[in-house]
Backbone as XML, in Angstrom:
<?xml version="1.0"?>
<chain id="A" units="angstrom">
  <residue number="1" name="MET">
    <atom name="N" x="30.482" y="77.482" z="-204.708"/>
    <atom name="CA" x="29.024" y="78.570" z="-204.619"/>
    <atom name="C" x="29.452" y="79.451" z="-203.586"/>
  </residue>
  <residue number="2" name="LEU">
    <atom name="N" x="29.406" y="78.643" z="-202.678"/>
    <atom name="CA" x="29.343" y="79.596" z="-201.252"/>
    <atom name="C" x="30.814" y="81.192" z="-201.443"/>
  </residue>
  <residue number="3" name="GLY">
    <atom name="N" x="31.747" y="80.236" z="-201.903"/>
    <atom name="CA" x="33.171" y="80.941" z="-201.852"/>
    <atom name="C" x="32.937" y="81.900" z="-202.798"/>
  </residue>
  <residue number="4" name="PHE">
    <atom name="N" x="32.368" y="81.695" z="-204.565"/>
    <atom name="CA" x="31.987" y="83.068" z="-204.942"/>
    <atom name="C" x="30.904" y="84.044" z="-203.793"/>
  </residue>
  <residue number="5" name="LEU">
    <atom name="N" x="30.077" y="83.847" z="-203.482"/>
    <atom name="CA" x="29.133" y="84.170" z="-203.033"/>
    <atom name="C" x="29.679" y="84.885" z="-201.962"/>
  </residue>
  <residue number="6" name="PHE">
    <atom name="N" x="30.336" y="84.861" z="-201.129"/>
    <atom name="CA" x="31.035" y="85.585" z="-199.553"/>
    <atom name="C" x="31.972" y="86.649" z="-201.188"/>
  </residue>
  <residue number="7" name="LYS">
    <atom name="N" x="32.750" y="86.517" z="-201.836"/>
    <atom name="CA" x="33.722" y="86.718" z="-202.059"/>
    <atom name="C" x="33.288" y="87.867" z="-203.657"/>
  </residue>
  <residue number="8" name="ARG">
    <atom name="N" x="31.997" y="88.042" z="-203.494"/>
    <atom name="CA" x="31.862" y="88.582" z="-205.426"/>
    <atom name="C" x="29.909" y="88.908" z="-204.845"/>
  </residue>
  <residue number="9" name="VAL">
    <atom name="N" x="29.534" y="88.477" z="-204.162"/>
    <atom name="CA" x="28.061" y="89.535" z="-204.495"/>
    <atom name="C" x="27.650" y="89.224" z="-203.147"/>
  </residue>
  <residue number="10" name="LEU">
    <atom name="N" x="28.046" y="89.089" z="-201.837"/>
    <atom name="CA" x="27.654" y="89.748" z="-200.761"/>
    <atom name="C" x="28.309" y="91.302" z="-200.245"/>
  </residue>
  <residue number="11" name="PRO">
    <atom name="N" x="30.220" y="91.576" z="-200.251"/>
    <atom name="CA" x="29.838" y="92.724" z="-200.395"/>
    <atom name="C" x="28.679" y="93.742" z="-200.513"/>
  </residue>
  <residue number="12" name="TRP">
    <atom name="N" x="29.052" y="93.790" z="-202.881"/>
    <atom name="CA" x="27.871" y="94.368" z="-202.888"/>
    <atom name="C" x="26.635" y="94.472" z="-202.633"/>
  </residue>
  <residue number="13" name="VAL">
    <atom name="N" x="25.660" y="93.214" z="-201.859"/>
    <atom name="CA" x="25.145" y="93.616" z="-201.434"/>
    <atom name="C" x="24.472" y="94.366" z="-199.886"/>
  </residue>
  <residue number="14" name="LEU">
    <atom name="N" x="25.526" y="94.204" z="-199.364"/>
    <atom name="CA" x="26.108" y="95.083" z="-197.895"/>
    <atom name="C" x="26.490" y="96.333" z="-197.932"/>
  </residue>
  <residue number="15" name="ILE">
    <atom name="N" x="26.781" y="96.469" z="-199.094"/>
    <atom name="CA" x="27.241" y="97.959" z="-200.343"/>
    <atom name="C" x="25.750" y="98.705" z="-200.546"/>
  </residue>
  <residue number="16" name="VAL">
    <atom name="N" x="25.063" y="98.069" z="-200.878"/>
    <atom name="CA" x="23.911" y="98.810" z="-201.654"/>
    <atom name="C" x="22.301" y="98.594" z="-200.276"/>
  </residue>
  <residue number="17" name="ILE">
    <atom name="N" x="22.562" y="98.219" z="-199.117"/>
    <atom name="CA" x="22.093" y="97.934" z="-197.809"/>
    <atom name="C" x="22.467" y="98.796" z="-196.912"/>
  </residue>
  <residue number="18" name="ALA">
    <atom name="N" x="23.497" y="99.196" z="-196.435"/>
    <atom name="CA" x="24.445" y="99.283" z="-195.801"/>
    <atom name="C" x="24.514" y="100.852" z="-195.976"/>
  </residue>
  <residue number="19" name="VAL">
    <atom name="N" x="24.749" y="101.227" z="-197.475"/>
    <atom name="CA" x="26.171" y="102.743" z="-197.560"/>
    <atom name="C" x="24.576" y="103.790" z="-196.963"/>
  </residue>
  <residue number="20" name="PRO">
    <atom name="N" x="23.396" y="103.015" z="-197.918"/>
    <atom name="CA" x="21.910" y="104.273" z="-197.926"/>
    <atom name="C" x="21.631" y="104.157" z="-195.832"/>
  </residue>
  <residue number="21" name="MET">
    <atom name="N" x="21.628" y="103.357" z="-195.272"/>
    <atom name="CA" x="21.180" y="103.337" z="-194.321"/>
    <atom name="C" x="21.997" y="104.174" z="-193.202"/>
  </residue>
  <residue number="22" name="MET">
    <atom name="N" x="23.355" y="103.993" z="-193.059"/>
    <atom name="CA" x="24.848" y="104.635" z="-192.812"/>
    <atom name="C" x="24.496" y="106.350" z="-192.759"/>
  </residue>
  <residue number="23" name="GLU">
    <atom name="N" x="24.340" y="106.792" z="-194.207"/>
    <atom name="CA" x="24.092" y="107.918" z="-194.926"/>
    <atom name="C" x="22.618" y="108.361" z="-194.034"/>
  </residue>
  <residue number="24" name="GLY">
    <atom name="N" x="21.808" y="108.146" z="-193.914"/>
    <atom name="CA" x="20.392" y="108.185" z="-193.472"/>
    <atom name="C" x="20.726" y="108.343" z="-191.694"/>
  </residue>
  <residue number="25" name="MET">
    <atom name="N" x="21.216" y="107.382" z="-191.159"/>
    <atom name="CA" x="21.840" y="107.939" z="-189.725"/>
    <atom name="C" x="22.511" y="108.718" z="-189.627"/>
  </residue>
  <residue number="26" name="ILE">
    <atom name="N" x="23.459" y="109.224" z="-190.519"/>
    <atom name="CA" x="24.606" y="110.302" z="-190.318"/>
    <atom name="C" x="23.882" y="111.823" z="-190.633"/>
  </residue>
  <residue number="27" name="ARG">
    <atom name="N" x="23.015" y="111.687" z="-191.176"/>
    <atom name="CA" x="22.158" y="112.927" z="-191.593"/>
    <atom name="C" x="21.327" y="112.943" z="-190.586"/>
  </residue>
  <residue number="28" name="ARG">
    <atom name="N" x="20.801" y="112.138" z="-189.696"/>
    <atom name="CA" x="19.695" y="112.513" z="-188.071"/>
    <atom name="C" x="20.829" y="112.895" z="-187.254"/>
  </residue>
  <residue number="29" name="LEU">
    <atom name="N" x="22.342" y="112.373" z="-186.804"/>
    <atom name="CA" x="22.901" y="112.491" z="-186.213"/>
    <atom name="C" x="23.172" y="114.061" z="-185.945"/>
  </residue>
  <residue number="30" name="VAL">
    <atom name="N" x="23.501" y="113.758" z="-187.807"/>
    <atom name="CA" x="24.094" y="116.046" z="-187.571"/>
    <atom name="C" x="22.853" y="117.057" z="-187.430"/>
  </residue>
  <residue number="31" name="ARG">
    <atom name="N" x="21.371" y="116.484" z="-187.947"/>
    <atom name="CA" x="20.593" y="117.454" z="-188.101"/>
    <atom name="C" x="20.122" y="117.541" z="-185.881"/>
  </residue>
  <residue number="32" name="ALA">
    <atom name="N" x="20.102" y="116.044" z="-185.498"/>
    <atom name="CA" x="20.668" y="115.901" z="-183.791"/>
    <atom name="C" x="21.632" y="117.038" z="-182.784"/>
  </residue>
  <residue number="33" name="VAL">
    <atom name="N" x="22.913" y="117.741" z="-183.904"/>
    <atom name="CA" x="23.643" y="117.348" z="-183.191"/>
    <atom name="C" x="23.489" y="119.282" z="-183.432"/>
  </residue>
  <residue number="34" name="LEU">
    <atom name="N" x="23.164" y="119.720" z="-184.718"/>
    <atom name="CA" x="22.789" y="121.120" z="-184.851"/>
    <atom name="C" x="21.898" y="121.649" z="-184.323"/>
  </residue>
  <residue number="35" name="ARG">
    <atom name="N" x="20.671" y="120.765" z="-183.182"/>
    <atom name="CA" x="20.207" y="121.037" z="-182.669"/>
    <atom name="C" x="19.666" y="121.086" z="-181.994"/>
  </residue>
  <residue number="36" name="HIS">
    <atom name="N" x="20.555" y="120.536" z="-181.319"/>
    <atom name="CA" x="21.465" y="120.756" z="-179.960"/>
    <atom name="C" x="22.444" y="121.932" z="-179.258"/>
  </residue>
  <residue number="37" name="ALA">
    <atom name="N" x="22.840" y="121.787" z="-180.566"/>
    <atom name="CA" x="24.266" y="123.007" z="-180.505"/>
    <atom name="C" x="22.903" y="124.595" z="-180.532"/>
  </residue>
  <residue number="38" name="VAL">
    <atom name="N" x="22.100" y="124.529" z="-181.354"/>
    <atom name="CA" x="21.542" y="125.555" z="-181.475"/>
    <atom name="C" x="20.412" y="125.875" z="-179.710"/>
  </residue>
  <residue number="39" name="ALA">
    <atom name="N" x="19.520" y="125.346" z="-179.577"/>
    <atom name="CA" x="19.063" y="125.355" z="-178.640"/>
    <atom name="C" x="19.915" y="124.749" z="-176.783"/>
  </residue>
  <residue number="40" name="LYS">
    <atom name="N" x="21.120" y="124.626" z="-177.267"/>
    <atom name="CA" x="22.110" y="125.657" z="-175.646"/>
    <atom name="C" x="22.113" y="126.549" z="-175.350"/>
  </residue>
  <residue number="41" name="PRO">
    <atom name="N" x="22.240" y="127.390" z="-175.973"/>
    <atom name="CA" x="22.157" y="128.994" z="-175.280"/>
    <atom name="C" x="20.558" y="129.682" z="-175.014"/>
  </residue>
  <residue number="42" name="ALA">
    <atom name="N" x="19.518" y="128.442" z="-175.152"/>
    <atom name="CA" x="18.263" y="128.889" z="-175.200"/>
    <atom name="C" x="18.278" y="128.096" z="-173.353"/>
  </residue>
  <residue number="43" name="VAL">
    <atom name="N" x="18.161" y="126.948" z="-173.588"/>
    <atom name="CA" x="17.844" y="125.668" z="-171.549"/>
    <atom name="C" x="19.265" y="126.857" z="-171.037"/>
  </residue>
  <residue number="44" name="LYS">
    <atom name="N" x="19.802" y="126.781" z="-171.308"/>
    <atom name="CA" x="20.939" y="127.784" z="-170.458"/>
    <atom name="C" x="20.043" y="129.180" z="-170.436"/>
  </residue>
  <residue number="45" name="ALA">
    <atom name="N" x="19.626" y="130.049" z="-170.768"/>
    <atom name="CA" x="19.501" y="130.931" z="-170.486"/>
    <atom name="C" x="17.303" y="130.596" z="-169.550"/>
  </residue>
  <residue number="46" name="LEU">
    <atom name="N" x="17.016" y="129.312" z="-169.984"/>
    <atom name="CA" x="15.751" y="129.169" z="-169.460"/>
    <atom name="C" x="16.037" y="128.666" z="-167.561"/>
  </residue>
  <residue number="47" name="ARG">
    <atom name="N" x="16.873" y="128.555" z="-167.723"/>
    <atom name="CA" x="17.822" y="127.634" z="-166.532"/>
    <atom name="C" x="18.221" y="128.741" z="-165.398"/>
  </residue>
  <residue number="48" name="ARG">
    <atom name="N" x="18.767" y="129.784" z="-166.190"/>
    <atom name="CA" x="19.559" y="131.507" z="-165.080"/>
    <atom name="C" x="17.714" y="131.530" z="-165.181"/>
  </residue>
  <residue number="49" name="ALA">
    <atom name="N" x="16.887" y="131.919" z="-165.984"/>
    <atom name="CA" x="14.948" y="132.211" z="-165.597"/>
    <atom name="C" x="14.464" y="131.705" z="-163.947"/>
  </residue>
  <residue number="50" name="ASP">
    <atom name="N" x="14.425" y="130.490" z="-164.807"/>
    <atom name="CA" x="13.853" y="129.220" z="-162.862"/>
    <atom name="C" x="14.762" y="129.273" z="-162.297"/>
  </residue>
  <residue number="51" name="SER">
    <atom name="N" x="15.691" y="129.095" z="-162.166"/>
    <atom name="CA" x="16.394" y="129.897" z="-160.959"/>
    <atom name="C" x="16.837" y="130.887" z="-160.256"/>
  </residue>
  <residue number="52" name="THR">
    <atom name="N" x="16.596" y="131.770" z="-160.836"/>
    <atom name="CA" x="16.145" y="133.634" z="-160.233"/>
    <atom name="C" x="14.687" y="132.960" z="-159.874"/>
  </residue>
  <residue number="53" name="VAL">
    <atom name="N" x="13.360" y="132.798" z="-160.396"/>
    <atom name="CA" x="11.378" y="132.912" z="-160.046"/>
    <atom name="C" x="12.435" y="131.672" z="-158.807"/>
  </residue>
  <residue number="54" name="THR">
    <atom name="N" x="13.145" y="130.890" z="-158.685"/>
    <atom name="CA" x="12.786" y="130.009" z="-157.336"/>
    <atom name="C" x="13.041" y="130.430" z="-156.121"/>
  </residue>
  <residue number="55" name="ASP">
    <atom name="N" x="14.429" y="131.265" z="-156.502"/>
    <atom name="CA" x="15.123" y="132.584" z="-155.814"/>
    <atom name="C" x="14.234" y="133.165" z="-154.875"/>
  </residue>
  <residue number="56" name="VAL">
    <atom name="N" x="13.365" y="133.814" z="-156.271"/>
    <atom name="CA" x="12.880" y="134.697" z="-155.886"/>
    <atom name="C" x="11.250" y="134.635" z="-154.428"/>
  </residue>
  <residue number="57" name="SER">
    <atom name="N" x="10.346" y="133.447" z="-155.510"/>
    <atom name="CA" x="10.042" y="132.672" z="-154.889"/>
    <atom name="C" x="10.296" y="131.982" z="-153.228"/>
  </residue>
  <residue number="58" name="ARG">
    <atom name="N" x="11.142" y="131.612" z="-153.015"/>
    <atom name="CA" x="11.654" y="131.046" z="-151.539"/>
    <atom name="C" x="11.474" y="132.144" z="-150.851"/>
  </residue>
  <residue number="59" name="ARG">
    <atom name="N" x="12.827" y="133.094" z="-151.563"/>
    <atom name="CA" x="12.978" y="134.419" z="-150.640"/>
    <atom name="C" x="11.145" y="135.522" z="-149.630"/>
  </residue>
  <residue number="60" name="ALA">
    <atom name="N" x="10.431" y="135.085" z="-151.052"/>
    <atom name="CA" x="9.097" y="135.560" z="-150.257"/>
    <atom name="C" x="8.187" y="134.410" z="-149.466"/>
  </residue>
  <residue number="61" name="SER">
    <atom name="N" x="8.737" y="133.478" z="-149.533"/>
    <atom name="CA" x="7.889" y="132.531" z="-148.191"/>
    <atom name="C" x="8.822" y="132.283" z="-147.595"/>
  </residue>
  <residue number="62" name="ARG">
    <atom name="N" x="9.450" y="133.187" z="-147.179"/>
    <atom name="CA" x="10.856" y="133.320" z="-146.036"/>
    <atom name="C" x="10.740" y="134.747" z="-145.230"/>
  </residue>
  <residue number="63" name="THR">
    <atom name="N" x="9.634" y="135.612" z="-146.158"/>
    <atom name="CA" x="9.349" y="136.595" z="-145.413"/>
    <atom name="C" x="7.828" y="136.305" z="-145.013"/>
  </residue>
  <residue number="64" name="VAL">
    <atom name="N" x="7.217" y="135.982" z="-145.481"/>
    <atom name="CA" x="5.536" y="135.139" z="-144.819"/>
    <atom name="C" x="5.862" y="134.891" z="-143.864"/>
  </residue>
  <residue number="65" name="ARG">
    <atom name="N" x="6.971" y="133.656" z="-143.507"/>
    <atom name="CA" x="6.219" y="132.940" z="-142.180"/>
    <atom name="C" x="7.086" y="134.000" z="-141.489"/>
  </residue>
  <residue number="66" name="ARG">
    <atom name="N" x="7.966" y="134.721" z="-141.179"/>
    <atom name="CA" x="8.437" y="135.575" z="-140.424"/>
    <atom name="C" x="7.582" y="136.715" z="-139.917"/>
  </residue>
</chain>
């Protein structure tokens, strides 16, 4: 009985359950990668702007101290 279960039924049960789950996980992974790829230039621009603002504020605080 267990031999029949493991040889015939269990693979089909795994296919019926695992394939849709894997498909959903792959879709989420692809969406995350695409979202990250699209956001990457924007993140770089924001980091550049942040570092520029930080540099300007540091220069301003140095001139006030003097």
